Backbone as CSV, one residue per row, in Angstrom:
resi,resn,N_x,N_y,N_z,CA_x,CA_y,CA_z,C_x,C_y,C_z
1,MET,88.862,139.949,173.479,89.446,141.051,172.692,88.343,141.720,171.869
2,ARG,88.345,143.061,171.843,87.329,143.785,171.088,87.494,143.534,169.597
3,SER,86.349,143.386,168.870,86.388,143.074,167.440,87.001,144.192,166.616
4,ASP,86.978,145.446,167.151,87.474,146.558,166.341,88.998,146.653,166.317
5,ILE,89.684,145.802,167.086,91.141,145.857,167.046,91.756,144.594,166.435
6,TYR,90.917,143.726,165.898,91.442,142.575,165.172,92.010,143.030,163.833
7,LYS,93.148,142.468,163.457,93.754,142.778,162.168,93.210,141.862,161.082
8,LEU,92.770,140.684,161.479,92.360,139.648,160.532,90.933,139.197,160.824
9,GLY,90.144,139.076,159.760,88.775,138.598,159.895,88.547,137.380,159.017
10,ILE,87.685,136.484,159.475,87.356,135.271,158.730,85.861,135.225,158.479
11,VAL,85.505,134.919,157.223,84.101,134.732,156.852,83.875,133.244,156.599
12,GLY,83.010,132.619,157.395,82.700,131.205,157.202,83.274,130.330,158.300
13,LYS,82.479,129.355,158.727,82.923,128.453,159.790,82.585,127.015,159.430
14,GLY,83.290,126.474,158.424,83.105,125.088,158.018,84.386,124.306,158.215
15,SER,84.547,123.244,157.423,85.715,122.372,157.573,87.023,123.095,157.256
16,GLN,86.999,123.997,156.248,88.233,124.714,155.911,88.592,125.720,157.001
17,TYR,87.587,126.286,157.634,87.857,127.156,158.784,88.572,126.372,159.884
18,ASN,88.117,125.158,160.136,88.742,124.347,161.190,90.224,124.127,160.915
19,ARG,90.553,123.876,159.641,91.958,123.645,159.281,92.783,124.930,159.381
20,ILE,92.246,126.008,158.818,93.007,127.257,158.760,93.114,127.915,160.132
21,SER,92.085,127.804,160.944,92.150,128.398,162.286,93.257,127.751,163.118
22,LYS,93.505,126.467,162.915,94.610,125.789,163.612,95.958,126.381,163.204
23,ILE,96.083,126.681,161.901,97.322,127.284,161.398,97.528,128.663,162.018
24,LEU,96.453,129.446,162.094,96.544,130.793,162.654,96.857,130.752,164.149
25,ARG,96.233,129.828,164.865,96.513,129.709,166.307,97.963,129.285,166.552
26,LYS,98.444,128.404,165.692,99.847,127.965,165.775,100.794,129.149,165.623
27,LYS,100.400,130.112,164.789,101.217,131.309,164.566,100.854,132.432,165.545
28,LYS,99.927,132.127,166.486,99.483,133.074,167.510,98.884,134.335,166.897
29,ILE,98.103,134.132,165.839,97.402,135.233,165.173,95.935,135.200,165.582
30,SER,95.465,136.280,166.181,94.061,136.391,166.585,93.216,136.847,165.405
31,TYR,91.921,136.558,165.460,91.042,136.932,164.356,89.618,137.108,164.857
32,PHE,88.848,137.853,164.068,87.409,137.978,164.309,86.695,137.042,163.352
33,LEU,85.775,136.240,163.856,85.044,135.273,163.032,83.629,135.758,162.756
34,TYR,83.309,135.843,161.476,81.936,136.130,161.056,81.365,134.877,160.411
35,LYS,80.283,134.385,160.968,79.670,133.160,160.456,78.318,133.479,159.824
36,PRO,78.265,133.520,158.475,76.974,133.749,157.808,76.079,132.527,157.947
37,ASN,74.758,132.731,157.880,73.872,131.563,157.901,73.474,131.190,156.483
38,ASN,72.701,130.145,156.337,72.379,129.611,155.012,71.317,130.405,154.264
39,THR,70.671,131.359,154.933,69.589,132.089,154.271,70.009,133.485,153.804
40,LYS,71.069,134.023,154.410,71.522,135.345,153.972,73.025,135.470,154.198
41,TYR,73.666,136.270,153.345,75.110,136.439,153.431,75.496,137.460,154.497
42,TYR,74.593,138.406,154.811,74.974,139.497,155.690,74.052,139.629,156.895
43,ASP,74.631,139.537,158.056,74.015,139.996,159.294,74.765,141.288,159.583
44,TYR,74.165,142.413,159.211,74.931,143.657,159.136,75.548,144.085,160.453
45,LYS,74.891,143.784,161.552,75.449,144.153,162.862,76.783,143.451,163.074
46,GLU,76.840,142.166,162.754,78.077,141.399,162.903,79.046,141.666,161.746
47,PHE,78.494,141.749,160.544,79.330,141.919,159.356,80.150,143.204,159.412
48,ASN,79.557,144.249,159.942,80.252,145.537,160.009,81.475,145.509,160.919
49,LYS,81.562,144.473,161.759,82.728,144.344,162.629,83.986,143.970,161.833
50,LEU,83.780,143.553,160.577,84.923,143.212,159.718,85.576,144.444,159.092
51,LYS,84.895,145.581,159.166,85.351,146.746,158.401,86.729,147.253,158.819
52,ASN,87.115,147.035,160.078,88.418,147.510,160.529,89.530,146.485,160.358
53,CYS,89.165,145.290,159.892,90.184,144.269,159.628,90.945,144.615,158.348
54,GLU,92.245,144.414,158.361,93.067,144.682,157.179,93.155,143.470,156.254
55,ILE,92.907,142.288,156.825,93.040,141.028,156.096,91.757,140.227,156.267
56,ILE,91.233,139.699,155.153,90.000,138.914,155.195,90.231,137.539,154.578
57,PHE,89.833,136.501,155.297,89.817,135.135,154.780,88.378,134.791,154.415
58,ILE,88.131,134.490,153.134,86.793,134.100,152.680,86.755,132.580,152.584
59,LEU,86.127,131.942,153.575,86.076,130.485,153.677,84.642,129.982,153.626
60,SER,83.793,130.749,153.024,82.365,130.444,152.940,82.073,129.577,151.708
61,PRO,80.821,129.084,151.557,80.469,128.287,150.373,80.798,128.991,149.059
62,ASN,81.117,128.211,148.037,81.562,128.746,146.744,80.643,129.827,146.190
63,ALA,79.337,129.606,146.293,78.372,130.530,145.689,78.411,131.920,146.316
64,SER,79.001,132.044,147.496,79.027,133.335,148.187,80.314,134.126,147.961
65,HIS,81.318,133.518,147.336,82.632,134.161,147.214,82.559,135.530,146.551
66,PHE,81.837,135.610,145.450,81.779,136.863,144.695,81.251,138.008,145.559
67,ASN,80.213,137.742,146.337,79.609,138.791,147.160,80.599,139.364,148.159
68,TYR,81.385,138.491,148.763,82.352,138.959,149.754,83.562,139.624,149.102
69,ILE,84.024,139.078,147.987,85.128,139.727,147.262,84.729,141.143,146.887
70,ASN,83.512,141.280,146.409,82.997,142.572,145.965,82.943,143.584,147.106
71,LYS,82.758,143.100,148.315,82.696,143.972,149.483,84.072,144.454,149.938
72,PHE,85.091,143.634,149.721,86.376,143.884,150.374,87.557,144.223,149.465
73,TYR,87.461,143.970,148.155,88.657,144.003,147.316,89.330,145.367,147.213
74,LYS,88.609,146.451,147.455,89.174,147.783,147.242,90.208,148.183,148.288
75,ASN,90.073,147.693,149.513,90.981,148.197,150.561,91.479,147.152,151.552
76,LYS,91.358,145.861,151.203,91.831,144.824,152.114,92.597,143.741,151.362
77,TYR,93.463,143.049,152.080,94.082,141.844,151.549,93.077,140.701,151.695
78,ILE,92.907,139.925,150.616,91.896,138.872,150.611,92.523,137.516,150.316
79,PHE,92.228,136.562,151.174,92.525,135.146,150.941,91.177,134.502,150.664
80,CYS,90.963,134.009,149.447,89.673,133.435,149.074,89.830,131.977,148.671
81,GLU,88.977,131.129,149.220,88.992,129.727,148.820,88.663,129.589,147.340
82,LYS,89.181,128.519,146.739,88.891,128.240,145.350,87.499,127.591,145.247
83,PRO,86.837,127.668,144.092,87.147,128.584,142.992,86.704,129.995,143.354
84,PRO,87.258,131.015,142.700,86.877,132.387,143.033,85.378,132.641,142.927
85,VAL,84.768,132.238,141.805,83.337,132.503,141.581,82.707,131.317,140.847
86,ASN,81.380,131.354,140.686,80.730,130.223,140.013,79.809,130.627,138.865
87,SER,80.109,131.775,138.231,79.387,132.145,137.010,80.297,132.981,136.114
88,LYS,80.047,132.929,134.816,80.868,133.678,133.856,80.691,135.182,134.044
89,LYS,79.495,135.601,134.415,79.235,137.021,134.642,80.071,137.533,135.810
90,GLN,80.102,136.764,136.889,80.913,137.151,138.044,82.398,137.163,137.688
91,LEU,82.820,136.179,136.925,84.230,136.074,136.555,84.666,137.268,135.722
92,SER,83.804,137.733,134.823,84.145,138.874,133.970,84.401,140.123,134.807
93,ARG,83.766,140.208,135.960,83.979,141.351,136.851,85.221,141.159,137.722
94,ILE,85.400,139.941,138.224,86.524,139.671,139.109,87.865,139.842,138.395
95,LYS,87.939,139.430,137.140,89.228,139.494,136.443,89.671,140.927,136.145
96,LYS,88.781,141.897,136.360,89.125,143.294,136.134,89.732,143.964,137.361
97,ILE,89.628,143.316,138.525,90.159,143.939,139.727,91.677,143.746,139.794
98,SER,92.324,144.524,140.621,93.778,144.435,140.753,94.188,143.111,141.400
99,HIS,95.273,142.546,140.896,95.802,141.292,141.425,96.598,141.490,142.708
100,LYS,96.903,142.714,143.051,97.920,143.000,144.050,97.594,142.509,145.454
101,LYS,96.305,142.519,145.832,95.956,142.191,147.216,95.005,141.013,147.349
102,ILE,94.826,140.246,146.292,93.895,139.120,146.369,94.603,137.820,145.987
103,TYR,94.303,136.777,146.747,94.965,135.476,146.590,93.909,134.379,146.656
104,PHE,93.947,133.482,145.686,93.001,132.371,145.646,93.715,131.083,146.045
105,ASN,93.105,130.341,146.944,93.781,129.215,147.580,93.710,127.922,146.765
106,TYR,94.529,127.831,145.736,94.735,126.574,145.019,95.971,125.910,145.638
107,ASN,95.789,125.356,146.821,96.950,124.915,147.596,97.618,123.645,147.090
108,PHE,97.021,122.946,146.085,97.719,121.786,145.513,99.031,122.199,144.848
109,ARG,99.183,123.478,144.535,100.453,123.968,143.978,101.595,123.743,144.977
110,TYR,101.244,123.656,146.260,102.249,123.454,147.309,102.315,122.005,147.789
111,SER,101.549,121.120,147.175,101.574,119.706,147.564,102.865,119.051,147.076
112,THR,103.122,117.828,147.544,104.332,117.123,147.111,104.336,116.927,145.600
113,ILE,103.211,116.498,145.039,103.151,116.278,143.590,103.279,117.613,142.851
114,GLY,102.722,118.674,143.430,102.840,120.000,142.827,104.280,120.483,142.783
115,GLN,105.025,120.225,143.855,106.425,120.650,143.905,107.303,119.812,142.971
116,ILE,106.936,118.542,142.768,107.653,117.713,141.790,107.450,118.275,140.386
117,LEU,106.213,118.646,140.067,105.922,119.219,138.749,106.647,120.554,138.565
118,LEU,106.798,121.301,139.653,107.519,122.568,139.601,108.972,122.355,139.180
119,ASN,109.539,121.215,139.592,110.953,120.928,139.333,111.161,119.854,138.269
120,LEU,110.255,119.785,137.305,110.318,118.745,136.277,111.645,118.701,135.534
121,ARG,112.205,119.854,135.233,113.456,119.903,134.454,114.583,119.150,135.158
122,LYS,114.523,119.157,136.466,115.538,118.461,137.266,115.586,116.969,136.954
123,TYR,114.407,116.398,136.627,114.321,114.948,136.408,114.458,114.548,134.937
124,LYS,114.473,115.538,134.034,114.690,115.302,132.603,113.724,114.249,132.033
125,LEU,112.431,114.443,132.333,111.414,113.483,131.892,110.861,113.792,130.506
126,GLY,111.106,114.978,130.005,110.612,115.332,128.676,109.174,115.808,128.691
127,ASP,108.548,115.837,127.524,107.180,116.337,127.378,106.167,115.379,127.994
128,LEU,105.082,115.957,128.530,103.978,115.147,129.043,103.201,114.558,127.876
129,LEU,102.922,113.259,127.949,102.173,112.563,126.906,100.741,112.233,127.329
130,TYR,100.570,111.904,128.617,99.242,111.533,129.119,99.270,111.552,130.645
131,ALA,98.109,111.854,131.264,97.992,111.779,132.721,96.621,111.250,133.098
132,ASN,96.583,110.514,134.199,95.330,109.973,134.728,95.305,110.208,136.237
133,ILE,94.234,110.828,136.696,94.122,111.185,138.117,92.817,110.612,138.673
134,VAL,92.929,109.803,139.704,91.769,109.239,140.402,91.857,109.684,141.852
135,SER,90.891,110.481,142.295,90.930,111.054,143.641,89.543,110.961,144.268
136,GLY,89.417,110.124,145.284,88.112,109.951,145.896,88.182,109.615,147.369
137,HIS,87.093,109.881,148.054,86.942,109.469,149.450,85.451,109.410,149.780
138,GLY,85.130,109.040,151.002,83.747,108.743,151.348,82.979,109.845,152.046
139,LEU,83.247,111.115,151.703,82.525,112.213,152.349,81.015,112.031,152.250
140,GLY,80.552,111.521,151.103,79.117,111.354,150.889,78.458,110.357,151.833
141,PHE,79.256,109.522,152.470,78.709,108.540,153.404,78.534,109.116,154.812
142,LYS,79.153,110.263,155.068,79.042,110.871,156.392,77.651,111.467,156.595
143,LYS,77.150,111.405,157.822,75.811,111.915,158.127,75.697,113.407,157.832
144,GLU,76.761,114.151,158.126,76.698,115.602,157.965,76.696,116.056,156.508
145,TYR,77.075,115.159,155.573,77.142,115.535,154.158,75.776,115.993,153.644
146,LYS,74.740,115.310,154.067,73.393,115.608,153.563,72.974,117.047,153.853
147,LYS,73.441,117.601,154.975,73.088,118.968,155.349,74.157,119.979,154.937
148,SER,75.237,119.486,154.344,76.334,120.363,153.941,76.003,121.144,152.672
149,TRP,76.595,122.337,152.528,76.410,123.115,151.303,76.981,122.382,150.096
150,ARG,77.939,121.477,150.328,78.551,120.734,149.234,77.564,119.798,148.538
151,SER,76.529,119.396,149.225,75.539,118.483,148.643,74.334,119.221,148.073
152,ASN,74.338,120.550,148.186,73.198,121.370,147.782,73.520,122.090,146.473
153,ILE,72.791,121.776,145.417,73.084,122.342,144.095,72.897,123.859,144.058
154,LYS,72.133,124.396,144.999,71.949,125.843,145.078,73.265,126.534,145.418
155,PHE,74.055,125.909,146.271,75.321,126.486,146.709,76.528,125.903,145.986
156,CYS,76.353,124.754,145.365,77.470,124.046,144.730,76.967,123.410,143.433
157,LYS,76.927,124.215,142.377,76.270,123.819,141.134,76.854,122.563,140.489
158,LYS,78.171,122.421,140.580,78.815,121.293,139.897,79.433,120.295,140.868
159,GLY,79.034,120.377,142.112,79.415,119.375,143.089,80.907,119.160,143.218
160,VAL,81.289,117.894,143.253,82.684,117.510,143.485,83.624,118.062,142.404
161,PHE,83.101,118.381,141.236,83.919,118.954,140.161,84.512,120.297,140.570
162,GLU,83.698,121.142,141.213,84.174,122.479,141.569,84.849,122.524,142.940
163,ILE,84.898,121.385,143.638,85.549,121.345,144.939,86.842,120.542,144.899
164,VAL,86.817,119.361,144.280,87.991,118.488,144.234,88.690,118.555,142.875
165,SER,87.946,118.295,141.805,88.562,118.281,140.470,89.248,119.600,140.151
166,VAL,88.686,120.708,140.649,89.232,122.028,140.339,90.679,122.171,140.799
167,HIS,91.053,121.476,141.882,92.452,121.498,142.325,93.366,120.938,141.234
168,TRP,92.951,119.810,140.652,93.761,119.165,139.611,93.735,119.958,138.315
169,VAL,92.580,120.536,137.998,92.483,121.405,136.820,93.486,122.541,136.947
170,ASP,93.512,123.169,138.112,94.444,124.282,138.320,95.889,123.828,138.246
171,LEU,96.203,122.679,138.845,97.587,122.197,138.844,98.068,121.918,137.417
172,ILE,97.211,121.266,136.615,97.554,120.995,135.216,97.680,122.303,134.443
173,ASN,96.761,123.215,134.697,96.792,124.500,133.994,98.013,125.324,134.389
174,TYR,98.394,125.267,135.645,99.515,126.055,136.165,100.835,125.637,135.523
175,TYR,101.007,124.326,135.328,102.296,123.827,134.825,102.301,123.466,133.342
176,PHE,101.117,123.197,132.771,101.108,122.729,131.380,100.210,123.564,130.452
177,LYS,99.366,124.402,131.009,98.449,125.268,130.265,97.403,124.456,129.490
178,ILE,96.199,124.474,130.010,95.082,123.743,129.417,94.524,124.502,128.211
179,LEU,94.269,123.770,127.148,93.643,124.353,125.956,92.124,124.261,126.026
180,LYS,91.636,123.136,126.550,90.184,122.916,126.556,89.825,121.826,127.565
181,ILE,88.618,121.932,128.136,88.060,120.861,128.963,86.747,120.416,128.341
182,ARG,86.635,119.116,128.111,85.361,118.588,127.646,84.319,118.741,128.764
183,LYS,83.074,118.980,128.413,82.021,119.108,129.411,82.047,117.910,130.347
184,PRO,82.191,118.137,131.663,82.349,117.005,132.589,81.083,116.170,132.723
185,SER,81.287,114.896,133.004,80.177,113.995,133.304,79.927,114.052,134.805
186,LEU,78.800,114.613,135.212,78.459,114.804,136.622,77.349,113.844,137.015
187,ILE,77.553,113.111,138.105,76.598,112.086,138.527,76.355,112.194,140.028
188,ASN,75.106,112.019,140.424,74.750,111.962,141.839,74.454,110.501,142.191
189,ILE,75.460,109.798,142.682,75.349,108.365,142.945,74.562,108.064,144.221
190,LEU,74.920,108.722,145.305,74.350,108.387,146.609,72.983,109.004,146.858
191,LYS,72.636,110.038,146.104,71.351,110.731,146.273,71.185,111.272,147.693
192,LYS,72.290,111.711,148.286,72.232,112.274,149.641,72.005,113.787,149.623
193,GLY,71.874,114.333,148.438,71.643,115.752,148.271,71.302,116.020,146.822
194,SER,71.201,117.286,146.454,70.810,117.637,145.086,71.996,117.859,144.162
195,SER,73.214,117.979,144.710,74.392,118.206,143.874,75.081,116.878,143.545
196,TYR,76.247,116.967,142.913,76.891,115.784,142.323,78.052,115.282,143.178
197,ASP,78.070,113.971,143.413,79.126,113.389,144.238,80.161,112.614,143.426
198,ASN,79.996,112.548,142.099,80.968,111.892,141.216,81.171,112.733,139.965
199,CYS,82.399,112.735,139.474,82.688,113.519,138.280,83.814,112.888,137.471
200,TYR,83.611,112.834,136.164,84.682,112.447,135.238,84.875,113.593,134.257
201,SER,86.130,113.997,134.065,86.410,115.085,133.121,87.651,114.771,132.299
202,LYS,87.695,115.303,131.099,88.835,115.121,130.196,89.383,116.483,129.815
203,ILE,90.702,116.613,129.924,91.399,117.864,129.658,92.329,117.689,128.466
204,TYR,92.431,118.740,127.668,93.348,118.723,126.530,94.396,119.816,126.712
205,ILE,95.659,119.436,126.588,96.726,120.425,126.621,97.505,120.346,125.309
206,LYS,98.618,121.063,125.222,99.367,121.133,123.958,99.905,119.757,123.554
207,ASN,100.317,119.635,122.325,100.890,118.411,121.757,99.895,117.242,121.758
208,ASN,98.596,117.574,121.663,97.539,116.552,121.637,97.530,115.669,122.880
209,CYS,98.035,116.191,123.968,98.078,115.441,125.233,96.718,115.525,125.941
210,GLU,96.296,114.400,126.524,95.033,114.331,127.246,95.270,113.976,128.715
211,VAL,94.406,114.529,129.574,94.444,114.234,131.005,93.038,113.838,131.439
212,ASP,92.916,112.671,132.054,91.634,112.201,132.581,91.601,112.376,134.093
213,ILE,90.494,112.936,134.603,90.350,113.152,136.041,89.029,112.541,136.514
214,PHE,89.112,111.699,137.532,87.919,111.164,138.194,87.962,111.588,139.658
215,SER,86.909,112.269,140.117,86.816,112.708,141.510,85.494,112.223,142.096
216,SER,85.519,111.862,143.374,84.320,111.276,143.962,84.231,111.511,145.467
217,TYR,82.975,111.621,145.945,82.667,111.617,147.373,82.022,110.294,147.791
218,SER,82.013,109.315,146.893,81.297,108.067,147.197,82.159,106.834,146.930
219,THR,83.453,106.947,147.254,84.373,105.823,147.086,85.185,105.656,148.372
220,PRO,85.881,104.532,148.512,86.897,104.446,149.560,87.990,105.488,149.269
221,LEU,88.810,105.789,150.263,89.915,106.720,150.043,90.848,106.157,148.976
222,VAL,91.018,106.901,147.904,91.890,106.461,146.822,92.551,107.679,146.179
223,ASN,93.855,107.582,145.976,94.612,108.622,145.276,95.633,107.941,144.383
224,LYS,95.263,107.756,143.137,96.142,107.129,142.151,96.391,108.136,141.033
225,ILE,97.643,108.508,140.880,98.007,109.560,139.939,99.127,109.057,139.046
226,LEU,98.954,109.245,137.755,99.961,108.798,136.797,100.221,109.894,135.764
227,PHE,101.473,110.325,135.674,101.922,111.233,134.630,102.921,110.472,133.760
228,ILE,102.599,110.335,132.482,103.494,109.645,131.547,104.181,110.683,130.673
229,PHE,105.506,110.707,130.746,106.308,111.635,129.953,107.068,110.867,128.871
230,LYS,107.637,111.603,127.963,108.387,110.986,126.871,109.550,110.144,127.393
231,ASN,110.119,110.568,128.527,111.303,109.868,129.027,111.153,109.383,130.472
232,GLY,109.911,109.119,130.900,109.767,108.612,132.260,108.354,108.730,132.801
233,LEU,108.211,108.463,134.107,106.911,108.423,134.761,106.964,109.125,136.110
234,ILE,105.837,109.683,136.507,105.596,110.051,137.901,104.322,109.318,138.299
235,GLU,104.404,108.525,139.351,103.272,107.683,139.718,103.036,107.747,141.220
236,GLN,101.808,108.103,141.600,101.428,108.077,143.017,100.372,107.007,143.221
237,ASN,100.649,106.110,144.145,99.695,105.070,144.505,99.419,105.215,145.990
238,ASN,98.382,105.987,146.304,98.023,106.325,147.675,99.196,106.961,148.430
239,ASN,99.968,106.219,149.200,100.956,106.830,150.089,102.394,106.858,149.566
240,PHE,102.593,106.517,148.298,103.936,106.550,147.736,103.934,107.246,146.377
241,ILE,104.954,108.059,146.159,105.171,108.675,144.851,106.503,108.170,144.317
242,GLU,106.479,107.692,143.082,107.698,107.219,142.429,107.978,108.040,141.186
243,ILE,109.244,108.383,140.998,109.703,109.048,139.774,110.644,108.083,139.081
244,ARG,110.346,107.768,137.821,111.131,106.761,137.093,111.601,107.305,135.744
245,SER,112.819,106.945,135.399,113.426,107.362,134.132,114.728,106.560,133.952
246,PRO,115.230,106.368,132.716,114.692,106.812,131.428,113.619,105.852,130.908
247,ALA,113.021,106.226,129.782,111.956,105.403,129.210,112.457,104.027,128.793
248,LEU,113.630,103.973,128.201,114.157,102.697,127.719,114.932,101.999,128.829
249,ASN,114.408,100.837,129.230,115.065,100.031,130.259,114.838,98.559,129.900
250,LEU,115.908,97.838,129.621,115.809,96.457,129.142,116.443,95.485,130.137
251,ASP,115.864,94.265,130.221,116.473,93.236,131.058,117.537,92.482,130.256
252,LYS,118.136,91.468,130.865,119.235,90.746,130.211,118.794,89.985,128.968
253,ASN,117.465,89.759,128.846,116.926,89.081,127.662,116.398,90.065,126.621
254,ASN,116.676,91.343,126.851,116.288,92.402,125.920,114.784,92.680,125.916
255,PHE,114.106,92.316,127.019,112.701,92.656,127.172,112.579,93.985,127.917
256,PHE,111.480,94.695,127.630,111.261,95.990,128.279,110.961,95.814,129.770
257,LYS,111.534,96.704,130.559,111.262,96.766,131.988,110.723,98.155,132.331
258,LYS,110.085,98.256,133.487,109.645,99.554,133.967,110.873,100.447,134.129
259,PRO,110.756,101.734,133.798,111.915,102.632,133.956,112.511,102.554,135.367
260,LYS,113.790,102.831,135.454,114.494,102.746,136.732,113.929,103.755,137.737
261,LEU,113.849,103.326,138.995,113.384,104.199,140.065,114.493,105.186,140.416
262,ILE,114.215,106.476,140.240,115.230,107.478,140.593,114.877,108.211,141.888
263,LYS,113.597,108.142,142.288,113.219,108.752,143.565,111.906,108.150,144.044
264,LYS,111.821,107.854,145.351,110.589,107.341,145.955,110.298,108.156,147.204
265,ILE,109.089,108.667,147.292,108.703,109.537,148.407,107.493,108.934,149.112
266,LYS,107.595,108.761,150.422,106.456,108.288,151.202,105.674,109.487,151.708
267,ILE,104.371,109.470,151.490,103.531,110.569,151.961,102.268,110.020,152.618
268,CYS,101.634,110.848,153.416,100.281,110.591,153.909,99.404,111.633,153.239
269,PHE,98.405,111.200,152.490,97.636,112.147,151.686,97.025,113.254,152.540
270,THR,96.391,112.896,153.659,95.748,113.917,154.491,96.781,114.874,155.083
271,ARG,97.938,114.338,155.476,99.011,115.175,156.010,99.585,116.065,154.906
272,ASP,99.733,115.509,153.706,100.260,116.274,152.583,99.318,117.429,152.245
273,TYR,98.004,117.166,152.307,97.027,118.228,152.050,97.166,119.330,153.095
274,GLN,97.244,118.950,154.368,97.350,119.941,155.429,98.629,120.768,155.304
275,LEU,99.728,120.115,154.958,100.994,120.838,154.789,100.932,121.803,153.609
276,SER,100.286,121.365,152.521,100.153,122.252,151.355,99.293,123.460,151.704
277,LEU,98.260,123.231,152.516,97.402,124.332,152.957,98.183,125.297,153.850
278,GLU,98.982,124.738,154.746,99.777,125.572,155.647,100.782,126.421,154.867
279,LYS,101.411,125.834,153.851,102.357,126.585,153.024,101.645,127.695,152.255
280,SER,100.440,127.398,151.776,99.658,128.385,151.033,99.269,129.555,151.937
281,VAL,98.792,129.242,153.141,98.416,130.281,154.110,99.639,131.103,154.508
282,ASN,100.764,130.440,154.750,101.989,131.149,155.140,102.460,132.101,154.047
283,TYR,102.348,131.649,152.790,102.723,132.524,151.676,101.834,133.764,151.662
284,PHE,100.535,133.542,151.802,99.595,134.666,151.811,99.917,135.643,152.939
285,LEU,100.112,135.127,154.138,100.362,135.990,155.295,101.674,136.756,155.148
286,ASN,102.676,136.129,154.581,103.963,136.807,154.377,103.794,138.027,153.476
287,VAL,102.969,137.871,152.441,102.715,138.997,151.535,101.866,140.059,152.228
288,ALA,100.760,139.626,152.836,99.801,140.576,153.409,100.369,141.331,154.618
289,LEU,101.009,140.617,155.537,101.513,141.259,156.753,102.685,142.189,156.478
290,ASN,103.393,141.952,155.376,104.522,142.803,155.005,104.162,143.820,153.924
291,LYS,102.854,143.941,153.665,102.348,144.949,152.715,102.960,144.818,151.323
292,LYS,103.195,143.579,150.914,103.702,143.322,149.568,102.526,143.082,148.626
293,PHE,102.832,142.712,147.368,101.785,142.428,146.390,101.931,141.012,145.844
294,PHE,100.796,140.426,145.448,100.813,139.085,144.863,101.186,139.151,143.381
295,LYS,101.662,138.026,142.873,102.114,137.947,141.486,100.929,137.946,140.528
296,LYS,101.037,138.719,139.470,99.973,138.762,138.469,99.820,137.404,137.778
297,LYS,100.936,136.695,137.585,100.893,135.388,136.941,99.989,134.427,137.712
298,ASP,100.106,134.439,139.053,99.295,133.546,139.881,97.821,133.935,139.825
299,PHE,97.552,135.240,139.843,96.174,135.726,139.733,95.565,135.305,138.403
300,ASP,96.296,135.534,137.315,95.788,135.204,135.974,95.522,133.709,135.830
301,CYS,96.419,132.882,136.368,96.227,131.440,136.275,95.008,131.008,137.082
302,SER,94.812,131.597,138.270,93.650,131.270,139.102,92.353,131.628,138.398
303,ILE,92.343,132.782,137.757,91.152,133.216,137.024,90.893,132.285,135.841
304,ASN,91.960,131.916,135.136,91.809,131.022,133.986,91.342,129.633,134.416
305,SER,91.867,129.120,135.541,91.429,127.825,136.061,89.948,127.867,136.410
306,ASN,89.516,128.999,136.970,88.098,129.186,137.287,87.255,129.184,136.011
307,LYS,87.737,129.896,135.008,87.025,129.976,133.724,86.839,128.589,133.110
308,LEU,87.838,127.750,133.238,87.803,126.420,132.620,86.719,125.515,133.192
309,ILE,86.310,125.744,134.442,85.306,124.857,135.054,83.884,125.397,134.952
310,LEU,83.724,126.599,134.397,82.382,127.189,134.322,81.623,126.703,133.085
């Protein structure tokens, strides 16, 4: 198919491209692929083939997002991987553009835990008191990690913080509104590149509530999530999520017991991630293909989540 009749163009051919291209093929949507190299963002002969596309997916390394947004935002629908940009100067420019045709892919909003947080009132758990999030896997042990942009501080200044932790930062900010983030502790444990493969960060939200986040590329696969509310718990231990309430639960001897289980959900983390991504892409396509506009609230939250990690 000739490149000038494609409706959709993709910038970048990495792991996220592999996931999203499967979603597009499933929906029988054709696209033109532009693959930038590591030394320059534009091969103008190839890049100009994107000009007739109405929809652009920016799936390139984080450091390149601003350049591509700047090229396309005036007359195209844009799906851009998170975070939008990686400097305060770039952010000050991006937040001035119209929200109507640009979407940032914080797909954890569509994850199982994200949808539970969306429906918190249903479970009557009360105010959030504390949360602890541990999310890690062994990407740093893979041979390809060393040559990946994720391990290169030139392309990924804050390492795993701006790739993994940012999802949780956005989710907390989206539902609870973050007041402040303490400067994260960034560590390069494996020394497989110049960027950081471990991160610990502390978040402060209203009512003096704190959230601790640990993200890593140098651990076994682990996903342990705990939200403690005034009247209950949400707890994920790898493949199970439990919702428990009320806070007061006593045994026959009047000793405290764990709150009663009101819902238990079995999940596969990798499958849950893929489904959340598919829902995010489907939402974007529904808006873009039907010439609708994105919500300003979502744009503002995405920009604010980006600001919090800079």
